[in-house]
C-alpha positions as a Python dict, from the first residue, in 0.01 Angstrom:
ca = {
    (1, 'X'): (0, 0, 0),
    (2, 'X'): (140, 338, -101),
    (3, 'X'): (147, 534, 225),
    (4, 'X'): (229, 894, 311),
    (5, 'X'): (267, 1073, 643),
    (6, 'X'): (123, 1426, 651),
    (7, 'X'): (265, 1664, 913),
    (8, 'X'): (109, 2011, 945),
    (9, 'X'): (367, 2240, 1105),
    (10, 'X'): (382, 2601, 1221),
    (11, 'X'): (710, 2727, 1368),
    (12, 'X'): (832, 2377, 1461),
    (13, 'X'): (1201, 2426, 1373),
    (14, 'X'): (1314, 2279, 1706),
    (15, 'X'): (1101, 1964, 1683),
    (16, 'X'): (1020, 1878, 1321),
    (17, 'X'): (1358, 1717, 1252),
    (18, 'X'): (1319, 1469, 1538),
    (19, 'X'): (968, 1376, 1424),
    (20, 'X'): (1085, 1309, 1068),
    (21, 'X'): (1386, 1107, 1185),
    (22, 'X'): (1153, 894, 1396),
    (23, 'X'): (938, 816, 1092),
    (24, 'X'): (1237, 744, 866),
    (25, 'X'): (1380, 517, 1135),
    (26, 'X'): (1081, 285, 1105),
    (27, 'X'): (1220, 184, 764),
    (28, 'X'): (885, 72, 622),
    (29, 'X'): (883, 279, 303),
    (30, 'X'): (678, 577, 414),
    (31, 'X'): (677, 902, 217),
    (32, 'X'): (664, 1220, 425),
    (33, 'X'): (522, 1561, 344),
    (34, 'X'): (538, 1856, 581),
    (35, 'X'): (276, 2125, 524),
    (36, 'X'): (460, 2438, 636),
    (37, 'X'): (174, 2664, 742),
    (38, 'X'): (336, 3006, 701),
    (39, 'X'): (616, 2948, 953),
    (40, 'X'): (860, 3234, 1001),
    (41, 'X'): (1134, 3017, 1153),
    (42, 'X'): (1343, 2740, 994),
    (43, 'X'): (1071, 2474, 979),
    (44, 'X'): (1087, 2446, 600),
    (45, 'X'): (1465, 2412, 584),
    (46, 'X'): (1480, 2157, 867),
    (47, 'X'): (1212, 1942, 705),
    (48, 'X'): (1391, 1944, 370),
    (49, 'X'): (1725, 1865, 534),
    (50, 'X'): (1570, 1550, 686),
    (51, 'X'): (1441, 1441, 346),
    (52, 'X'): (1072, 1532, 366),
    (53, 'X'): (878, 1695, 85),
    (54, 'X'): (747, 2038, 187),
    (55, 'X'): (430, 2219, 83),
    (56, 'X'): (439, 2587, 179),
    (57, 'X'): (148, 2812, 272),
    (58, 'X'): (242, 3178, 214),
    (59, 'X'): (62, 3274, 536),
    (60, 'X'): (-61, 3093, 845),
    (61, 'X'): (-396, 2943, 740),
    (62, 'X'): (-460, 2720, 1040),
    (63, 'X'): (-439, 2354, 1132),
    (64, 'X'): (-740, 2233, 933),
    (65, 'X'): (-633, 2413, 616),
    (66, 'X'): (-284, 2264, 647),
    (67, 'X'): (-432, 1916, 682),
    (68, 'X'): (-653, 1964, 378),
    (69, 'X'): (-354, 2073, 169),
    (70, 'X'): (-194, 1742, 264),
    (71, 'X'): (-510, 1545, 181),
    (72, 'X'): (-528, 1702, -163),
    (73, 'X'): (-162, 1623, -226),
    (74, 'X'): (-215, 1260, -124),
    (75, 'X'): (-525, 1229, -340),
    (76, 'X'): (-359, 1379, -646),
    (77, 'X'): (-52, 1157, -607),
    (78, 'X'): (-235, 826, -571),
    (79, 'X'): (-165, 735, -209),
    (80, 'X'): (-365, 447, -60),
    (81, 'X'): (-318, 538, 306),
    (82, 'X'): (-258, 871, 479),
    (83, 'X'): (-116, 894, 828),
    (84, 'X'): (-152, 1236, 984),
    (85, 'X'): (41, 1342, 1290),
    (86, 'X'): (153, 1663, 1459),
    (87, 'X'): (498, 1812, 1415),
    (88, 'X'): (551, 1916, 1778),
    (89, 'X'): (659, 1580, 1919),
    (90, 'X'): (330, 1489, 2089),
    (91, 'X'): (280, 1189, 1858),
    (92, 'X'): (529, 902, 1871),
    (93, 'X'): (603, 761, 1522),
    (94, 'X'): (647, 411, 1666),
    (95, 'X'): (268, 364, 1659),
    (96, 'X'): (240, 408, 1282),
    (97, 'X'): (289, 38, 1193),
    (98, 'X'): (31, -64, 1454),
    (99, 'X'): (-224, 186, 1321),
    (100, 'X'): (-171, 65, 965),
    (101, 'X'): (-213, -294, 1084),
    (102, 'X'): (-532, -202, 1274),
    (103, 'X'): (-674, -30, 964),
    (104, 'X'): (-622, -348, 764),
    (105, 'X'): (-736, -602, 1023),
    (106, 'X'): (-1041, -411, 1145),
    (107, 'X'): (-1133, -297, 793),
    (108, 'X'): (-1207, 61, 901),
    (109, 'X'): (-1169, 386, 707),
    (110, 'X'): (-1012, 594, 984),
    (111, 'X'): (-805, 469, 1277),
    (112, 'X'): (-776, 729, 1554),
    (113, 'X'): (-494, 727, 1807),
    (114, 'X'): (-650, 759, 2152),
    (115, 'X'): (-482, 881, 2470),
    (116, 'X'): (-774, 761, 2682),
    (117, 'X'): (-886, 424, 2545),
    (118, 'X'): (-644, 279, 2798),
    (119, 'X'): (-471, 450, 3089),
    (120, 'X'): (-159, 600, 2929),
    (121, 'X'): (-85, 851, 3206),
    (122, 'X'): (-162, 1150, 2982),
    (123, 'X'): (-253, 1451, 3197),
    (124, 'X'): (-422, 1727, 2999),
    (125, 'X'): (-499, 2066, 3160),
    (126, 'X'): (-834, 2055, 3341),
    (127, 'X'): (-1035, 2270, 3098),
    (128, 'X'): (-901, 2086, 2795),
    (129, 'X'): (-970, 1747, 2954),
    (130, 'X'): (-1327, 1850, 3037),
    (131, 'X'): (-1374, 1956, 2675),
    (132, 'X'): (-1241, 1622, 2552),
    (133, 'X'): (-1483, 1435, 2780),
    (134, 'X'): (-1777, 1652, 2675),
    (135, 'X'): (-1715, 1613, 2302),
    (136, 'X'): (-1639, 1243, 2345),
    (137, 'X'): (-1982, 1193, 2501),
    (138, 'X'): (-2146, 1405, 2231),
    (139, 'X'): (-1982, 1212, 1945),
    (140, 'X'): (-2068, 881, 2112),
    (141, 'X'): (-2435, 979, 2146),
    (142, 'X'): (-2468, 1095, 1785),
    (143, 'X'): (-2272, 816, 1618),
    (144, 'X'): (-2351, 538, 1868),
    (145, 'X'): (-1979, 452, 1859),
    (146, 'X'): (-1771, 481, 2175),
    (147, 'X'): (-1529, 771, 2132),
    (148, 'X'): (-1272, 851, 2400),
    (149, 'X'): (-1044, 1100, 2221),
    (150, 'X'): (-1242, 1315, 1974),
    (151, 'X'): (-966, 1576, 1938),
    (152, 'X'): (-681, 1340, 1846),
    (153, 'X'): (-483, 1448, 1540),
    (154, 'X'): (-300, 1116, 1508),
    (155, 'X'): (-491, 916, 1247),
    (156, 'X'): (-453, 661, 967),
    (157, 'X'): (-694, 727, 679),
    (158, 'X'): (-785, 514, 379),
    (159, 'X'): (-792, 657, 31),
    (160, 'X'): (-1168, 634, -14),
    (161, 'X'): (-1211, 902, 254),
    (162, 'X'): (-980, 1151, 81),
    (163, 'X'): (-1230, 1294, -172),
    (164, 'X'): (-1454, 1392, 119),
    (165, 'X'): (-1165, 1541, 319),
    (166, 'X'): (-1053, 1737, 12),
    (167, 'X'): (-1404, 1875, -49),
    (168, 'X'): (-1566, 2198, 66),
    (169, 'X'): (-1752, 2007, 340),
    (170, 'X'): (-1430, 1965, 536),
    (171, 'X'): (-1419, 2203, 839),
    (172, 'X'): (-1096, 2389, 770),
    (173, 'X'): (-1068, 2575, 1100),
    (174, 'X'): (-1114, 2305, 1367),
    (175, 'X'): (-1138, 1948, 1236),
    (176, 'X'): (-1220, 1761, 1555),
    (177, 'X'): (-1542, 1618, 1698),
    (178, 'X'): (-1757, 1770, 1424),
    (179, 'X'): (-1549, 1593, 1158),
    (180, 'X'): (-1603, 1255, 1327),
    (181, 'X'): (-1978, 1312, 1307),
    (182, 'X'): (-1952, 1419, 943),
    (183, 'X'): (-1757, 1102, 867),
    (184, 'X'): (-2030, 896, 1034),
    (185, 'X'): (-2310, 1058, 832),
    (186, 'X'): (-2112, 1009, 511),
    (187, 'X'): (-2088, 635, 569),
    (188, 'X'): (-1724, 609, 682),
    (189, 'X'): (-1617, 382, 967),
    (190, 'X'): (-1381, 475, 1251),
    (191, 'X'): (-1203, 292, 1531),
    (192, 'X'): (-972, 401, 1810),
    (193, 'X'): (-626, 260, 1881),
    (194, 'X'): (-476, 303, 2231),
    (195, 'X'): (-144, 484, 2252),
    (196, 'X'): (68, 712, 2465),
    (197, 'X'): (103, 1076, 2372),
    (198, 'X'): (312, 1357, 2516),
    (199, 'X'): (217, 1705, 2626),
    (200, 'X'): (316, 1991, 2400),
    (201, 'X'): (648, 2115, 2538),
    (202, 'X'): (547, 2475, 2476),
    (203, 'X'): (223, 2427, 2671),
    (204, 'X'): (19, 2588, 2396),
    (205, 'X'): (-267, 2469, 2180),
    (206, 'X'): (-436, 2617, 1877),
    (207, 'X'): (-722, 2735, 2097),
    (208, 'X'): (-538, 2832, 2417),
    (209, 'X'): (-666, 3086, 2664),
    (210, 'X'): (-1022, 3140, 2786),
    (211, 'X'): (-1145, 3332, 2476),
    (212, 'X'): (-990, 3072, 2245),
    (213, 'X'): (-1142, 2784, 2438),
    (214, 'X'): (-1486, 2945, 2449),
    (215, 'X'): (-1482, 3013, 2076),
    (216, 'X'): (-1365, 2657, 2007),
    (217, 'X'): (-1646, 2502, 2215),
    (218, 'X'): (-1907, 2731, 2058),
    (219, 'X'): (-1786, 2664, 1703),
    (220, 'X'): (-1770, 2285, 1743),
    (221, 'X'): (-2113, 2270, 1911),
    (222, 'X'): (-2264, 2486, 1637),
    (223, 'X'): (-2102, 2275, 1365),
    (224, 'X'): (-2232, 1952, 1524),
    (225, 'X'): (-2582, 2098, 1564),
    (226, 'X'): (-2596, 2210, 1201),
    (227, 'X'): (-2461, 1876, 1079),
    (228, 'X'): (-2719, 1677, 1274),
    (229, 'X'): (-3006, 1903, 1160),
    (230, 'X'): (-2894, 1890, 796),
    (231, 'X'): (-2860, 1512, 796),
    (232, 'X'): (-3198, 1462, 959),
    (233, 'X'): (-3359, 1690, 703),
    (234, 'X'): (-3197, 1483, 427),
    (235, 'X'): (-3324, 1165, 586),
    (236, 'X'): (-3675, 1310, 612),
    (237, 'X'): (-3677, 1404, 242),
    (238, 'X'): (-3558, 1055, 145),
    (239, 'X'): (-3833, 893, 349),
    (240, 'X'): (-4096, 1114, 182),
    (241, 'X'): (-3969, 1010, -159),
    (242, 'X'): (-4014, 646, -62),
}
C-alpha cells in the first residue's frame, strides 16, 4: 500500500527534525510531506534537510487548512493510506505500523490514536480534559460509537475518505469532533487505537486561553448541531420520496 505521512507544522524548527527522523527510522517505506503553514522560523529548511517533501502556505492558514492541503496532495498523487500526525513531538512515530495494521485487520476507514482508550498517564490541563470528555460523550451519542479521544490528530486514513476530506464540506478551522460526526453521516467507519502521547512542550494549543477555548467550544457545538439538523432533514426528504 502506497502510504504517506502528513505533518502540518507552524514554527516547529526545534522539533520537526526529530519527528521526521523517527518516521524514517521505522524503515517501512513511508513518504513524508510537511505542510509548512506560514512558519517564520526554519521549519521548512529543517524538514527538507531531513528528506521530507514540503508544501508551503504563504501565510498561516490554520491547522485544518494545512491538513486539507496534505489530503489534496495525497489524493492527487495516488496514495492508498494517509497517516496524519503533529509536528511538535506529541505523537510518537512508533505507533504508525500498529495503526496501519489495525486499519487493515479491522477494515475501518479511519483509525484514531486515543490517549484515553487505555490509561496512558496523559494529563491534559483541566479545561481541555473536560472539553475532551464533553465532546467524546457528544460524538458517542450521535454516532452510537464509543469515542474517548475526539480531538486526536494522530490518524490513519484510507484513500476512499480523501475525496470527502478534500471537499468543501471539510471544516478547515477546527477538524475535531464535528469531523467525526460528518464522517459517520457520510458512511465512513472509525475505530480508536490506544497509545501514549506527550504534552506539547510549549504548553500551547491552537485554541489556548479562555477566549480561544470558548470560541472553540461554541464553534464545534454549532457545527455539530448544524450537521445533525442537515442530515436529519436529508433523511426526512428521502423517506418522503419512498
